[in-house]
ZAVO-478612 format. One record per residue (C-alpha): z, x, y. Coordinates in Angstrom, 2 decimals, padded with zeros to 5 digits. Example, Ala and Ser with C-alpha at 12.3 -4.5 7.8 and 13.67 -1.06 7.14 Angstrom:
2
+---------+---------+---------+
:      c3 :      c1 :      c2 :
+---------+---------+---------+
:  007.80 :  012.30 : -004.50 :
:  007.14 :  013.67 : -001.06 :
+---------+---------+---------+
This chain:
140
+---------+---------+---------+
:      c3 :      c1 :      c2 :
+---------+---------+---------+
: -044.50 :  013.45 : -008.98 :
: -042.54 :  014.17 : -012.00 :
: -040.35 :  016.88 : -010.06 :
: -039.47 :  014.24 : -007.19 :
: -038.66 :  011.59 : -010.09 :
: -036.39 :  014.53 : -011.53 :
: -035.07 :  015.47 : -008.41 :
: -034.20 :  011.72 : -007.61 :
: -032.44 :  011.65 : -010.48 :
: -030.63 :  014.56 : -009.70 :
: -029.61 :  013.37 : -006.50 :
: -028.07 :  010.51 : -007.72 :
: -026.09 :  011.89 : -010.13 :
: -024.76 :  014.18 : -008.14 :
: -023.37 :  011.41 : -005.89 :
: -021.99 :  009.69 : -008.96 :
: -020.21 :  012.72 : -009.67 :
: -019.33 :  013.12 : -006.16 :
: -017.76 :  009.49 : -005.90 :
: -015.73 :  009.70 : -009.03 :
: -014.10 :  013.21 : -008.09 :
: -013.48 :  011.75 : -004.43 :
: -012.02 :  008.79 : -006.25 :
: -009.20 :  010.84 : -008.47 :
: -008.51 :  013.05 : -005.39 :
: -007.90 :  010.44 : -003.20 :
: -004.44 :  010.95 : -001.65 :
: -003.58 :  006.90 : -001.57 :
: -004.62 :  006.86 : -005.66 :
: -001.85 :  009.22 : -006.40 :
:  000.60 :  006.95 : -008.23 :
:  003.55 :  009.21 : -009.56 :
:  005.29 :  007.73 : -012.98 :
:  003.85 :  004.88 : -015.17 :
:  007.00 :  002.50 : -015.03 :
:  004.91 : -000.20 : -016.91 :
:  001.78 : -002.38 : -017.28 :
:  000.84 : -005.60 : -017.98 :
: -002.67 : -007.19 : -018.92 :
: -004.42 : -010.62 : -019.25 :
: -007.93 : -011.97 : -019.97 :
: -009.37 : -009.50 : -017.48 :
: -007.56 : -006.85 : -016.36 :
: -004.72 : -004.38 : -016.65 :
: -002.25 : -003.73 : -014.05 :
: -000.03 : -000.87 : -014.01 :
:  003.31 : -000.09 : -012.32 :
:  004.03 :  003.17 : -010.90 :
:  005.96 :  004.82 : -008.11 :
:  002.80 :  004.47 : -005.95 :
:  002.03 :  001.13 : -006.19 :
:  000.28 : -001.32 : -008.59 :
: -003.02 : -000.19 : -009.94 :
: -005.72 : -002.25 : -011.71 :
: -008.89 : -002.05 : -013.74 :
: -011.56 : -004.51 : -015.05 :
: -013.36 : -002.17 : -017.20 :
: -011.16 : -000.67 : -020.13 :
: -010.11 :  002.25 : -017.41 :
: -013.15 :  003.33 : -016.36 :
: -012.29 :  003.17 : -012.71 :
: -009.48 :  001.63 : -011.18 :
: -008.47 :  000.54 : -007.42 :
: -005.06 : -000.10 : -005.80 :
: -003.70 : -003.29 : -006.37 :
: -000.70 : -003.14 : -003.88 :
: -002.07 : -005.39 : -001.06 :
:  000.47 : -007.23 :  000.61 :
:  003.32 : -006.45 : -002.00 :
:  005.56 : -005.17 :  000.22 :
:  005.38 : -003.54 :  003.77 :
:  008.54 : -001.43 :  003.09 :
:  007.35 :  000.24 : -000.03 :
:  004.80 :  000.61 : -002.52 :
:  007.03 :  001.36 : -005.53 :
:  006.83 : -000.96 : -008.70 :
:  009.32 : -001.16 : -011.41 :
:  008.11 : -003.81 : -013.48 :
:  005.38 : -005.79 : -014.48 :
:  004.78 : -008.59 : -016.54 :
:  001.80 : -011.28 : -017.02 :
:  002.56 : -014.74 : -018.01 :
: -000.94 : -016.61 : -018.54 :
: -003.36 : -015.18 : -015.52 :
: -000.10 : -014.65 : -013.18 :
:  001.45 : -011.31 : -012.76 :
:  004.99 : -011.00 : -011.68 :
:  006.18 : -007.72 : -010.09 :
:  009.64 : -006.06 : -009.05 :
:  009.72 : -003.42 : -006.41 :
:  012.58 : -001.45 : -004.80 :
:  013.02 : -001.26 : -000.84 :
:  015.16 : -000.74 :  002.06 :
:  016.17 : -003.85 :  002.06 :
:  016.23 : -004.71 : -001.63 :
:  014.61 : -005.48 : -004.14 :
:  011.94 : -008.07 : -004.15 :
:  009.84 : -009.93 : -006.73 :
:  006.64 : -011.17 : -006.40 :
:  003.77 : -013.28 : -007.97 :
: -000.16 : -012.93 : -008.24 :
: -002.42 : -015.77 : -009.22 :
: -005.73 : -013.70 : -008.91 :
: -005.35 : -010.57 : -010.42 :
: -003.60 : -008.61 : -008.01 :
: -005.96 : -009.01 : -005.14 :
: -003.12 : -011.11 : -003.01 :
:  000.58 : -011.08 : -003.70 :
:  003.61 : -013.86 : -002.83 :
:  006.95 : -012.66 : -002.46 :
:  009.14 : -015.12 : -004.40 :
:  012.41 : -016.38 : -002.96 :
:  015.46 : -017.20 : -004.36 :
:  018.18 : -019.85 : -003.20 :
:  021.08 : -017.10 : -002.30 :
:  020.61 : -014.09 : -000.36 :
:  023.61 : -012.16 : -001.73 :
:  021.77 : -012.15 : -005.03 :
:  019.65 : -009.62 : -005.36 :
:  017.02 : -009.22 : -008.60 :
:  017.01 : -006.06 : -010.80 :
:  014.45 : -006.28 : -013.69 :
:  012.19 : -009.28 : -015.05 :
:  010.95 : -009.82 : -018.27 :
:  009.09 : -012.48 : -020.02 :
:  010.23 : -014.49 : -023.61 :
:  006.75 : -016.47 : -024.41 :
:  005.96 : -018.29 : -021.50 :
:  009.43 : -017.96 : -019.26 :
:  009.74 : -015.42 : -016.65 :
:  013.55 : -013.85 : -016.21 :
:  015.30 : -012.21 : -013.64 :
:  018.37 : -010.04 : -013.83 :
:  019.96 : -009.60 : -011.07 :
:  023.65 : -009.61 : -009.38 :
:  025.64 : -010.99 : -006.87 :
:  027.35 : -008.60 : -003.90 :
:  030.18 : -010.56 : -003.79 :
:  030.41 : -011.61 : -007.78 :
:  028.84 : -008.86 : -009.34 :
+---------+---------+---------+
């Protein structure tokens, strides 16, 4: 019985190790350069050239949080948090976009601006205010 127990524990440990190795070697998890990070009370999101990645256990495990942020690019240049909301700026071939997540990166909605000729370039925060820096093609 003792040998069976040790065998069972060994199998469980091997499977756990294989899962961690698979997570590290998964091509979808290649992030590229880290461009920034933001945290709230329950998780940390990291902006990379390969998308947005999330951890809720102090970096022990990471998952992709790039769901629905942009269908043309996974690159995320800047990310900030205000309260429990996250804001991310990414580049696409159609221009730059800014997206918002209120559920720790599980879903994203793209923010719209009053004029289409205005392009956001970066974003930041000061206290509880989101600032977006951009330019206008007609007047730069």
